[in-house]
N, C-alpha and C positions, 0 to 999 in steps of 0.2 A: 563838415560840408559833403556834399555828395559831388563824386569825381565821376563816377559813369552811370548813365541811366541805358537800362536796358528796354529796348523798343521791341516786344515779342507779338507778331501779328498772328492770330490764331482762325485757321477755318480748314476745317476736316482735317483733323492733323492729332486728333485723341489718341492713337496709337503709337505718338513720338512726343507730345507734348511733356510728358513727365520727366523725360532724360533729359529734355532741352533745358527744363527750369532747374531738376536738380543739379544740372552741369554747372550754372550759373551761382545759383545759391550754395553751392557747396565749394566755391571758391575761397582761399584762404586769404581774402580780403577785407577791408572795412571798405564803407563809402559806397555803395553801390544799391541801386533800385530795379526794380522790375518793373514794367509796365506793359501788362499784358493785355492785347485787344482783341475780344472778341467779336471778329466782323461778322455776325450774324451768321456764325457756323451752325448747320444744323445737328451734327454731333453733339458729343458730349464735352467738347475743347472750352466751352464758355464754363461749365460746373467744374472742369479741372482746374480754369484760373482763378477761382472761387473757392477753392477749397486750398488751395496754395495760399490765398490772400488770408484767409482766417487764420492760419496759424504763423503765419512768418509776414510781419507789419512791413516789410521791404518790398512786397509784391502790392502793386495797385491794379485793378481792373478797370479798362473802359469798355462798355458794353456798347455796341452800335445796332440800332434798330434795323439795320438790314445789310447785306453785304454788298461793299462798297469797291471790294478787290483790295489788293496787297499795299498799291501804292498809296489809297487815301488813307488804309486803314493805319498806314505807318504813320501818317501825316496826322491824325489823331493821338495816336500814341506819345509823338514828338510836343503837341501840343500842349503833354501834361507834364514832360519831361522839366526836370529840375537840376539836373547834374553839370557838370563842367564838360562833359562829354557824353554822346549820344552814341549807342553801339545799336543799330536794327541788327536782330537776330532770329531768323526765319523758325518756327516751331515746330519742324521738324528737322532740325541739325541741333548740333550739340558742341559744347565748349572743349577744349584739352584740359584734361585736368591739370591745375595749377597755374595755368595758361596767365590768368589775371596779376599772377606776382609779377612778372617781367612787362606786361601791358602799362600796368600803373606807374611802375618805376619809370618808363621811357617818357610815359605823357607827361609825369611831375617833372622830370630830368629836362625835356625839350618842349613842353608846350606847343605841338603843331599844331597845324589846323586842321589836319588830315593824315592819321596814322594806319597807314597799310599792313595787314597781316597776313601770312600764311595760311594755307588750309589744305586739306587734303579730301579727296572724291572717295566718302563711304558705301561701298556697293552693300547689298543685299545681301550678296554670297560671303562678307565678311573680308572680302579683299579691300585695297585701296590702292590710290592712284596722286603721285604728288602735282601739285599745281605747277605752273610755269614760272615760278619765283626763279628757281635757280637758272632757268633759259634767260631770264630777262634780266637778271642782277648775278653773272656767274661771279660776280665779287659782290658779295652784301656793302651795300651803301653806308652800312656803318650808323650811329648815333645821331647824326648831323641831320639837317634839314634840306629842302631843295625846291625848287620852283621847277612846273613841268618843262618849262623851255629849257631847262639845262639837262633835264634827264625824259627826255621825249617817250624812250623806251616804256617808260610807267605805263603808256597808254595800252602795252599788251596784257598786262594784268587783267585777270576775269574781272569783267564789268558790273560788280553786284555790289549789293549795301551792305552786305554781312562781313566782307573779309576788309572793312574799315572803319575806325571810328574819326569822329568828325565832332571840331568844337563847335558847342550849339550855337554860343555868341556868333561864331564866325557864319554859322550856316543861316542863322536871323542877319546877318547882314548882308548877305548877297541875295536873301529875298529867294532861296532854293527850295522848291518842293517837290514832292513826289508826284507825277503823272498818274492818270488813270489810265487802265487799260494794261495788255501783257505787254512782255518788256519794260517795264516800268525802272528796273533799276538803268536801263541804259542812259535815258534823258536825266539821271541822278548822278551815277558816279562820274561821267567824263565831264560835266560841267564843274563838279564840286572838284576837281583835279586843275583844270583852267584855272579857277580862281583864288585855289590855294595859293599862298605865299610860304607856306611852310608845310612842305611835307617830308613826311616821316616813314621809314620802313622799318618792319620788325621783322628780323628774319627767323620766327618761330612759328612751326604750327599751331592756330591758336582754335579753328574752325574746325568741324565734321562735317563736310558737305553732304548730306545722304542722298543717295542715287536710288530713289525709291522703282522697285519693282511693279508699283500699280500704284495710279492716283496721283501721279505727278505732271503738272501741265507742261515739262519737258517732252512726255511720252504721249501726249494727247494730239490728235491731229484734229485738223479745223481751219476756218477762215480767220480764227482769232490771233493767227501768226502773224497776217498781216498787220496789223499794230504795229510793228517793228518799223516800218516804215515813218510811221509820224515820230514816234521817239526818237528815230533821229534827226527828223526836222527838226525837235525841239533843241537837241544837241547844238545842230549850227545855226538857229539862233542865240546860241548861248555864245558862241565862237564869235560871233559879229556883235553882240551886245557887249560882250568884254574886250572886245577889240584885239582877238587873240588870234589874227591871222596867219601869223607866220607858224601857227599850228595847225593851219586847215590841211594840210596835205597829211600830215599826221593822223588826224582826225579822220580822213576822204579814206586812207588806207584801213583802217581798222574798223571804218564803215562796211568795207566792202569783204572784207573778213566774216564780218558776222552774217550779212547778207548771203555770203555764199556757204557759211554753215547751216545758217537755217535751212535754205533751199537743199544742202545734200543732206540734209535728215530726213530719213524716211518715217520716223516716229512723228515728225511735226507736219509736215507737208504732203497730204495725199500726191499720189502720182495725176489725177485730174486737175490740182492745183498747180501742180508746176510750171506748166508754162503759163499762165496769169504772173505766176508769183517771179518769173524769171524775166518778163516782158516788165515789172516794176522795177527791178533791177536796173533793166538797161535804162529806165526813163530815169531814174535816178543817179545813177553813174553819169549821165548825160547833163542833169539838172545843178548837182552839185561839186562836179569834177574841178578842180582848182587851175584857176587861171594859168598856173605855170606848168601844169602838169603832175604829176606823182609817180613816187618808184612802182614799179612793174615787178612783182616777185619773180623769181626764178622757176623754171621747170614747169609743171602742171599747172600749177597757180595761175602761174603768170600765162598761159592760154586761156585758161578762164577767164581772168581780166578781159583780155581782149576779144574772146567771144562775146563775153556782155558787154561789151562796148559797141561790138558791130549788132549785137542782135541776134545773135547766130542759134537759136534754140536747138534747132536739130541738130547741128554740130556739136553741142554743149550737152543735149542729151547721150547721143552716141558714146561721145568720149566718156560720161558718165557710167555707161552700160560697161564700156571697156575696161575701166577701172574696177567696177564691183567683179566682172568673172576674174581677173587678174586677183583680187583679193579672195575670192572663192577658192582660185586654183593653188591661192599660198597658204589657206588654213587647211584645205585636203592634203598637201604636200606635209603638213605639222603634224597632220594625225597618222599619217602614212608612216610616221617611225617606227612606233613602239606595235611592232607585229604581234605581240600579246595582248596590247588592246583590242587590235581590229577583230583579231579572232574573238575574242570575248564577246565584243559589240556585234559581230556577225550573229554569235550562236544563240546572243539574248533576242536581237531582232527577228530571228529565223523564229523563234519559241512564240513571242508575242504574235506574227503573223500566223502563226498555227493556232493561236488560244482559242480564239473564235470563230476561228475561219468560216466556217461552215453556216452557223449561227446567226453572224453577222449579215450574211447577205439577206435573210429573212427578215420583213417587218417585225416592228416594237409590237409588244403585246400591248396594247393601250390600257389594257385593266390589270395590271401585273406589276405588284410593289414587294420589291425584296429587302427583307430587314437582316441586320446582321448588328452583333453585339460583342466587343472585348476578343477581335480576333476568333470568331465565329464559338465562344464557346457558352454561348447557352444563349435564354432569354430572358435578357434584364436591361437595366437603364433605361435613358430617353427612349430611344428605338422601341421597346416594349410597350412603354405609355401611349407613343405615338401610334402605333399598332392597335392597342385595344381603344382608342378615341375613333382610329379608320372604321374600326369595325360598328362602331354604333352612326355615326356622320358621314360617313362614304362608304356602303355596304356593298358598293359594285365593284370596288376595287380588291382583287384579290390580293391577300397578303399572305408571304411565304418566308419563313424564318431560314437561315442559312448555319447550319451548326455543324460539329463536329460529329464524328461516326460516335466517339465513346460521351459525348453531352447530351446524347437524344434522348435519354431518359429523365433528366433535367426537365424537358418543356412540358409545358401545362397540357393538360388534355384539351385534346380540339385543334391545338394549334399546328396548320400545316407546315410543312418542313422539307427541307431537300438536304442530304448529307455533302459536305464540302467534298470537292475532289471527283465527285461521280459524272458522269454526262449529262444528268437531271441539272445539276448545279452548273456547268457549263451553258446549255443549251439558256436556261433561267439568265444568268449573268448577261448571256449577249441579247436577251431580245426583253429584259424586262425595262418598261418606261420610268419607273421609279425606284431608286436604291437608297437605302437608308440606312445609316450606322454612325457609332458613336468612335469608330476610328476608320482611317482608309483601307480600302477594298486594298487586293493585290495590285502589283506593278500593271499585269497583265491585262484588268478588267479595263476595256473600250468603253470609251466617253461618245457614243453615238448623238448623231442629232436628233434631237426630240426626248432625248430620256434628260432623267432629273436626278441630280446627288444632290440628297441633304445629309449635312455631315451637324451632327446633334453632339460632338464632345461629351467629354463625361466628367467634367470639375470644373470648378474656377481656379485659375491656376495662379498660385502661389509660387511655385518654382517656376524658373525660363522654359520655355518652349520653342518647339520649329526652330527659325532661322537663328532667334536669340539666344540657341545653344551656341552656334559657332563660338561666343566669347568665352564659353566655359569649356574647354575640351574634356574635362573628366567626365563633364556630363552629356559628351556627346560622342564617347568611345561608340564607333559602327555604325555612326549616322550617314547615310545617303542624304545630303539636302539637296542635290539635283533632284533624285528619286521623288524625295516628300514633294519638290514644288511640281513637278509632273502631276503628282497625285493630289496637290489640292487646286492645281487647277481645273480637275475635274468636278471640281463643286459649283452647285447653281446655289445652295444655300447653308448658310452656317446659322445654327440655332446657338443664341447665348441667354445666361439666365440674369445679366446683367449690365452696365452700360462697361463700368469696368472688363471685364471679360470682353467685349465687343472690341474696346480700346486696342488690350494686350494680343489678342487673334491677327486683329489687323494688321499688328506691327509682326509677329512671329509669322503669321501664312498670309503674304500679300499675296491676292487674285484678283479676280472681277468679281466674283459671287456677291451673293445680297444677304446681308446679313437679318436673322429674324430675333431682334430683340425682344425675347415673349416671355422669359422666365424659364425655366428645365422642366419640362414635361414629368422626367419622373419625382419632382418634388410635389405635383399634384396630387399623390396621395397622402403625402405627409400634412397638407392643409386639409383633405376632404375624410380624413380616415375616422371614425368615430369612436365613443370611449369604449363601446363593447368591443370593436374590434383590437383598439388596444389593450384591454384585458384580455382578451384570447392570446395574442401575439403574448404578452410576458407570461402566460399559464404556458404554454410550449416550451419557453425558455426555463420553467423552473422559478419562476418570480413572484411572489406572495403580495399581496395589497400592501403590505406596510414596508416592504422590502426596497431599498435603495439599490436601484441596478444604473451600476458604472460601466459605459464602452469603453474600452481603451482599441483604438485603430489609430496607428501608425502608419507613414507610406511608407512605401520601398525607397529605399536608397539605391536605384539603379547603377550609380557609381561609384558603390561600395557595397556588392552584393553580401558580404560578409561580416557586417556592423550590423549589431544589434542594441539600440539605447537600453541603458543601465535601468532594469526595470524588474522587482522583486513581486510578483502579484501577491504571494502571501503578505507581504509587510502592508502593501496596499489594503489588503482586504480587513487588518486589525484596526489601519487608520480608520477603516468604514465603519467598525462597528460591528454586532452581534448583527444588523439588519442587512448589510451590504451581502450585493450579490455582482462579481464582476465578470464582464464578457471582454473576452481576447480577441479580435479579430487581427491577428498578424501570423507570426512564420515563428514565434517564441516553443512551442510544443515540439515543435521539428528539430529543434536542436539537438546534437546527441546526448548533451548530459541532463536536458530537462527530460528526455523521454525516460530514462532509470531513473530521475530524482520527482516522481509527481508529487505534486501538491499534497500536502495534508487534506485543504480543505477542497476535494475534489468537486464536490458536490456545489458550493460555492463559486468556483473558478471555472468558468464554461469557455470552451475554445472554439469561436464561432466564426473562424476562418473560411471553413468550405460551408456556409450559410449563403442558400442562393439570392436571396434579395437582401441588399443591406437595408433597404428602406424598413425592413422590417424589425431590424436591429435598434435602428432610429425612435421608430415609434416606442418599443419596447424601454427602450434606456431612458433614465431620469437625467443622467449626466455624461458628456461627451468629454474623452481624453484624448487629445489628438496632438499633432505636432505643425508638421506643413500639409498636411492632407485635405483635399478640397472636400471629406468630410466636415467641417467646420461650415461650409456655406450651406449646403444642404440641411444640416443639424437644426442650424439658426433659424430655419422656418420654423422649426417648433415653438420657438422662445422658451428653452430649456437652457440650465446651466452649461459651459462651455470651459475647459479649463486646457490651455496649452501648454503641454510639456516639452521643451526644445534644449534638452541638454547638450547638442550637436550647432548648434545656432549658427555661431560662428566658421566655425569649419563648412557648413553645408551653404551658410550664403555667397563662402568665397569661392567654394569648388564648383556647388551645382547652379548657385545662382538664383536669385528671387528677384519676383516684380515690385514688392512691399515688403516692409519692414515689420512682421508678424506680431514679435514681441513688442512694437510699437502701437501696432493698429489692431490688437487683439480683442477677440470678442469674451476676452473673460480674465481671470488670472491667468499670470505666468510664470512657470516654475523653470529655471537654469537646472536646478537638478532634482536626484530622485527623492532627496531630503526635502527639498523644498517641494516635491510634488505631496512629500505627506503632509506637510506643514499646511497648504492649501486645505486638504479634507480636514486636519485636525482644528485647523482654526475657522472653518466653514467658510474661508473666502469666496468658494463659488457662488455660494446662496446669498452674497452680501448686497446691499442695496448699490454699492460702488458697481460691483458687475452686473448688476442689471442695466445700471447707464450705460458702462462700456457696451454691454451687448445689445443694447436698443440703438446705439450709435453705429453698432456694425449691420445689425439689420436693415437700418436705413440705406445704408450704402450699398448693400450686396443682395438684401433678400426683398427689394418695393415689387418686384414684379410676381411673385410667387404666389398667385390668388387663386391656386387650384382649377384652372384654366388654358396653363401653357400648351397642353396637348392639343386642345381644342384648334389654340390659333394657329398652331404649325398644319394642321389636318385644312382648315380652312383656307390657309394661304399657298399648300403645296397641291393639295388634291381638289379645291373645289374652286380654284382661283379667286377666293376673298381679297380684296387690297385690304395692305396692311393697316391698323389701328393706328 
């Protein structure tokens, strides 16, 4: 028998949905099902639900033909539920590890109509705050159940659907459904408590309530917040229908708290709408005030109640402004405590002000585009591909590359450049209309009105990135996350190669940029390269027609700078046989002991670490051996064999963090030891039909957009203003 049916509505949550589903399906309990509801989501949320349903029979998917909103989407999932209890979990939140063990035990022991569970607010900066559970229940109620009339303080818990499990038959008996519109939780959660005979409280944190930096309704201004009034009308109709008049005063107090909370939130109610919202609150206060009166809070909150009752908006507004000034003063006072911090901040601000001061006063150069890659290390990657396409499709745009002085010699002939740190560099950074980079520009670069910043990235992520690194301290040493977000806020466009990257970047780099999910421009060359070009590249690397070229390209372990995977190039060469040629793109030959012990087969082992364009190496290689590098996603475009060599997988995923299990979803054979790697080549596993099938699935997921025209699509949208396909 199914004990719990999880209903997970999904709309624009592609960056978070996997974590949500994993947190449910990974619980150490049986008797659960997940009903994922694709609420007409325009992103990949529906595809993610389908992906999970295909590999886990506990997951079912409901597809809605249009976006109906959170409430009706939950109803659609509820209609498909078969569990004794139903739990509505939002697609961007996640469950605490192993919490279902205690939840299931409490449900089986007490059989409540409603079980309330605790939660924390999980912020994007990796901080968390507790709920009001401890304030509402200083002494936990224990395992027993109660009615709301006996514990009316229960109304003070957050009115959401996801912090309570509901007995499905009880829900059917009282005929309660979610209403459409915003604040749909209000007209569901309060009537639920009013009608229940058996309410339980589990004083255990079960839900991580994600506080999104961008994209959340609670951070969206607009008139839709006026929906809150109709939702509370529904609550009072239920009070009357259920004959719960003895609780009317407590419900009214909670309604007033909610109205004033919404009104006081500048992220929801724009200044021009506040007088109208206040007027509606005054009307609702007069309309729904209990005949016998109600409890008025002490202090400032009580004064707000009185001003609302009297309809005195100007006084209320002045009080709000006074409180804001006081809060600013308190914050400034806290900041003044560490003198060293003030000095450092003042110095930094002074530097930033002087950085572009003179040139920022001049108009933008409407035809200037600045390109950079890998912290000014040269001409490479996605920016180089976009630059070349722009020269063809938008010749009116002057493209200039920023490079370090010691890398000028690596630039192709005819490429205009400026040396980083020079006066010309500062002038162009201040005045260029377009700035294209595969990493972030320095903190001092200003985002001017009218300028366009394009972040191309430089790989599909296996390891966690951005804000997600906060959960893995070893992988976040030296990271300035506040500074990172300031840099991300400059982005106008984020170029991604596949839906998976889009999802992960949305989570790791939350901001208001536009995603261009068009494929990776740098991979265009892998699609369009001719046979003659491939043969020429192989010749330059010393590979003949009949030789098997293997490229070994492990990723960098920034959290373990001295770690080197166990790798013996000569033994691998022996496994390849007499026709083998090994290209090594790594730091192995830089180790002191390796420098004194040169390989015996130096002509068949080539260190290509300093080769300027990795795409050349991909084209020349017959097989790629890598670990957690994004190289596998690019190389898969060629549809050639890939071998994953991951000797430190267990440690890597725990300390550095990963977005998916590359050993389970690999593009080819997986070796966990060096001996296993030798066996892969000795048995020919890389060329087997099983490897072909595995690679085909990988390519379908990650390489579907790579058609040789990604750079053209970026140029069309960014420089020529063409609409996205």
